[in-house]
N, C-alpha and C positions, 0 to 999 in steps of 0.2 A: 495850630499856630501857637506861638508863645509871646507873652507880653510881660514886661516888668515895669512897675510904677508905684505910686503912692495912692493908697485908698483915701478918696475924698469923702465919700458918703456911701452908706449901705442902707437900702430900703427893703423892708420885708413886704411882700405882696401875697395875700391870701386869696383863695377863691374856692368855688365849688363847681365841680364837673357835674353839669345838670343831668346828663344821660345816666350816670351811675350814682349820683349823689355822693360823690367822693371828694373829700377836701384835698387841696394841694397847696403848696407853699413854694415861693420863689424869692431869691435874694438878688436884687439888682445892685451891683457893685460899680460905682463910678471911680475910675482909675485915671490918675494924671500921669502921663509919661512923656518922655522926650522923643521926638522924631526929627532928626537933624538938629537944627538950632532952636526949634520952637516947641514949647509944651502943648500937648494935645490931651483930650479927654476921650475915654471909651467907657461905655456902660456894658458890662458883661453880666449875663444872667446865669445864676446857679439854681437848679431845680432840686428841691427836696430838703427835708429837715436836717439831713446829714451835714448841710452847709450852714447851719445856724450859728456856728462859732464866728463866722465872718462879721456878725454885728458888733463884735468887741474889738475889731482890728482897725478902726478908723485912725488914719494918720500913720499907719505902718507901711512898710515896703513889702510888696507882694509880687510873686511871679505866678502867672496864670497860664494854663493850657486850655485852649478853647477851639470850638468849631465855628465856622461862619455858615449860616443857613439863610437862603433867600427864597421868597415865594411871591407870586402875584395874588392879590386879594382885592376884588372890586377895582380892577384896572390900576392898582398901585403896587409898586414893588416894595416889599417889606424885608429888611435884613436884620438878623439878630446874631449876636455873639454869645454862644452857649458854652459856658465854662464847665469843665469836668474834673479839673485838678488844680490845686493851688498850693503854694508854699510861702509862708511868712518869713521874712528875713529879720534877724534881730540886730 
């Protein structure tokens, strides 16, 4: 899927994979976009340090390609939007 909007906020999330003691990084990007007449927000996750440049693009217009993934965990449905490509518009 693809979405175009304005970056409202970028949050860097670090963690440690306990089974292998391997560090990971994720960037949660909050994007404001128009759907019909009304603005909406979507939080898209980008995994890996290769996406660290996203931290400097707050307020810029972005086009994002992403996948939607859902799973059940502890009788709750969890859905995430996982970005794999982006383009900043000037």
